[in-house]
C-alpha positions in Angstrom: 0.0 0.1 -0.1 1.5 3.4 -1.1 1.5 6.1 1.7 -0.1 9.4 0.5 3.0 11.8 0.0 0.8 14.7 1.5 0.4 12.7 4.6 3.9 11.7 5.1 5.4 13.1 8.3 8.9 12.7 7.1 8.7 15.3 4.4 8.9 18.9 5.7 6.8 20.4 3.0 3.7 18.3 4.4 4.0 20.0 7.8 2.6 23.5 8.5 1.8 25.6 11.6 -1.8 24.9 12.7 -1.8 21.4 11.3 -3.3 18.5 13.5 -0.7 15.7 14.1 0.3 12.9 16.0 4.0 12.9 17.4 6.3 10.5 19.3 7.9 12.4 22.2 11.7 11.4 23.1 10.6 9.6 26.3 8.0 7.5 24.3 10.2 6.3 21.5 10.7 2.9 23.1 6.9 2.4 23.4 5.9 4.2 20.2 3.1 6.1 22.3 1.8 8.9 20.2 0.8 12.3 21.6 -2.0 14.4 19.5 -1.6 18.3 19.1 -1.5 21.3 16.8 1.8 22.2 15.4 3.2 25.7 16.5 6.8 25.3 15.2 8.8 23.2 12.7 12.2 22.4 14.1 13.7 20.2 11.6 15.6 22.4 9.0 16.2 19.5 6.4 13.6 18.7 3.7 13.2 15.1 4.8 14.0 13.1 7.9 13.8 9.3 8.1 12.2 9.3 11.7 9.8 12.2 11.2 10.0 16.0 11.1 10.7 17.4 14.6 8.0 19.8 15.8 6.8 21.9 18.8 3.1 21.5 19.5 0.9 24.4 20.8 1.2 22.5 24.3 4.9 23.1 24.1 5.7 19.3 23.8 8.4 18.5 21.2 8.7 15.3 19.0 8.8 13.7 15.6 5.7 13.6 13.4 4.3 10.2 12.9 0.9 10.9 11.6 -1.0 13.8 9.9 -4.6 14.2 10.3 
C-alpha cells in the first residue's frame, strides 16, 4: 500500500503551523506512544528526515511527526 505523500510526516513540506498531528515524544520512542496536538513550530531544517520531522506543539511538547490528520 502506497502512503499518500501529503500525509507523510517525514517530508517537511507536508508540515504546516496549525496542522493537527500525532507525534512521538523522546521519552515515548521505546513504546511508540503517540501524542496528539497542533503544530506551533517546525524544528527540523532539512527537507526530509527518516524518523519524522521534529515539531513543537501548541502545548509546548516536542517530538517527531508520525501521523498527519
